[in-house]
C-alpha positions in Angstrom: 14.0 51.4 48.7 16.5 53.6 50.5 17.2 57.2 49.5 20.6 58.6 50.1 21.8 62.2 49.9 25.5 63.2 50.3 26.9 66.6 51.2 30.1 68.2 52.3 32.2 67.9 49.1 34.3 70.7 47.8 37.8 71.9 47.0 40.7 71.5 49.4 44.4 71.9 49.3 46.7 68.9 49.7 47.1 68.0 53.4 43.6 69.4 54.2 40.6 67.7 55.6 37.0 67.3 54.7 34.0 65.6 56.4 31.3 64.2 54.1 27.8 63.4 55.3 25.1 61.1 54.0 21.5 61.1 55.1 19.4 58.0 54.6 15.6 57.9 54.3 12.9 55.5 53.2 13.1 51.8 54.1 16.1 52.2 56.4 15.3 49.1 58.4 16.0 47.1 55.3 19.7 48.2 55.3 22.4 45.7 56.3 25.3 47.9 55.4 26.0 51.6 54.7 29.2 52.6 53.0 31.3 55.2 51.3 32.7 54.7 47.8 34.5 56.9 45.4 35.2 57.0 41.7 37.9 59.0 40.1 37.8 59.9 36.4 38.8 56.9 34.3 38.9 54.6 37.3 36.7 51.9 38.8 34.5 52.8 41.8 36.2 51.6 45.0 35.1 51.1 48.5 36.4 53.3 51.3 34.7 51.7 54.3 31.3 50.3 55.2 29.5 49.8 58.5 27.1 47.0 59.5 23.8 48.7 60.5 23.0 45.7 62.6 26.2 45.3 64.6 27.9 48.7 64.1 31.1 47.0 63.0 33.2 48.9 60.5 35.0 47.4 57.6 37.6 49.7 56.1 39.6 49.6 53.0 43.1 48.9 54.5 44.8 51.2 52.0 42.7 54.2 53.2 42.0 53.6 56.8 44.9 55.6 58.1 43.4 58.7 56.6 39.7 58.0 56.2 37.3 57.2 59.1 33.6 56.5 58.9 31.1 56.8 61.6 27.3 56.7 62.0 24.8 58.4 64.2 22.8 56.5 66.8 19.7 56.6 64.7 21.6 54.9 61.9 20.3 57.4 59.4 23.4 59.5 59.0 26.8 58.2 57.8 30.0 60.3 57.9 33.5 60.0 56.5 36.3 62.1 57.9 39.1 62.5 55.4 42.4 63.8 56.6 45.7 64.6 54.9 44.0 64.7 51.5 46.1 64.1 48.4 45.5 65.1 44.8 44.9 61.4 44.0 41.9 61.5 46.4 40.1 63.7 43.8 36.9 61.8 42.9 33.2 61.7 43.2 32.3 60.3 46.6 29.1 58.2 47.0 27.1 56.8 49.9 25.5 53.5 49.3 23.3 51.0 51.1 23.1 47.2 50.9 19.8 45.5 51.7 21.5 42.1 51.8 23.8 40.4 54.3 27.4 40.3 53.1 29.8 37.6 54.3 33.2 38.6 53.2 35.3 41.8 53.3 35.5 41.7 49.5 31.8 41.7 49.2 31.3 44.4 51.8 33.5 46.8 49.8 32.3 45.7 46.4 30.1 48.3 44.7 27.9 45.8 42.8 26.7 44.5 46.2 25.0 47.8 46.9 21.7 48.6 45.3 20.9 52.0 46.7 23.2 55.0 45.8 23.2 58.7 46.4 23.9 61.2 43.7 27.5 61.8 44.9 29.5 64.7 46.1 32.6 65.9 44.3 35.9 66.2 46.2 38.8 68.0 44.5 42.2 68.2 46.0 44.6 70.6 44.4 46.9 73.5 45.2 
């Protein structure tokens, strides 16, 4: 099992930036992917981007990649998302997740049901 803890959420004005962090512990060698997801009130959880812990390749959500960038530390235990030019519609709970299975399509790589280990989430609120 992999334990994940997110941090860095908060309130920001439109146009602002935030950087979220996620720390992984436990059976980290079992991970194939680590990713960021978000869920706004009344909406389905959606993938922001994910990274293969084996190859380092990043798979972004094309609709967000211009503003959201993920990165990982060399030890592959910390995952970050840099969020720029934030908009009110980015208000959501942001989650870090890990997949312990190989995933073979971009759809699966950004699909929440493919991820079994989840953090508790960190809230991001964008408002003036």
